[in-house]
C-alpha angles and dihedrals in degrees: 000000000000120000115260093222119084129170116250093256089064097046124107094244091059091048091050092053096049093042092050088052090049094051091046096050095045091051091044095054092044093051101038107022104056104283096298128133123228094202112009096083091172087068091048091048090050091051090047090059093045093050091048090052089050090051092242095137097168092053090046090054091055091059091044091055092054091053089050092050091052089052091049087052089062090057091048090049091052094053094041092051092049091049092050096046095046088059090046095241121148105267101204094047092045091049091049090056091049091050091050091050091050091050092048090049090051091053091052094048101037094097095048105036126078114255090247090059092047093051090046091053091049090047087060088048091053093045091055093044095051091050093050106048111046111142144047111206092332096317118114119238138160125238096201114023108058101185092085091046092053090050094046094047091057095040095049093047093052091044092049092048095048094044094038089235111158094190093054091050088050089053089053091052090050092055091046087055088051091053091051092047092053090053091045090055090051091048094050091047091051094050094046095044090054089055105032105019116206093352088071086080089080090077090070090071091068098066089040092055089048089049091053092051092046094050092044089053089052091052092049093054096043115110092237096051116135106211091208092065124030092201097053120103130157094211104078097175 
């Protein structure tokens, strides 16, 4: 039987926030930055193959570079996480602050930087996000690539129904909510981009600020919280 207590970074509300951001940013970069995805590297890989088959080598290279940037982001995330944990800071809260800073920086630079540079910066954002938030109440999920979530939602529901496991069916419902939230983020981005263009990106700061506050609240109420430093936490899991 799984414990009923979960830290804020594993709760459904946190997952909804980060998945909305993911859907929003992927739709935003596709619509305003030349049909490229910041996070859905499967789409970039697909376009890489298509452009190569068409003989458009320069366009293919642009997709290849985004995939490479996302991979580099995983290395950066690994070293950043180790740095944070060695100093006994709270990893998820620290990462959330870094993500918010990256989004704010993107908003500032979006008028001046080339679209390739903007998508590359957001690919780093997505790489860090997907490596930070990985579970809802002990069940793995993905904030960027939805194919695994679609598979898991169906599998967990069937398993929960056949085994009469209420918790497993609840896990399936959680992932279904995540799928809807990702699509909602994409829908909101589409509507706002049609009206405000690149400036629509500013909306993404709202769920990120809420995420920071939510995670900070979770740190404050944790048993190992050090009131002198909101980031500190002894449990570095």
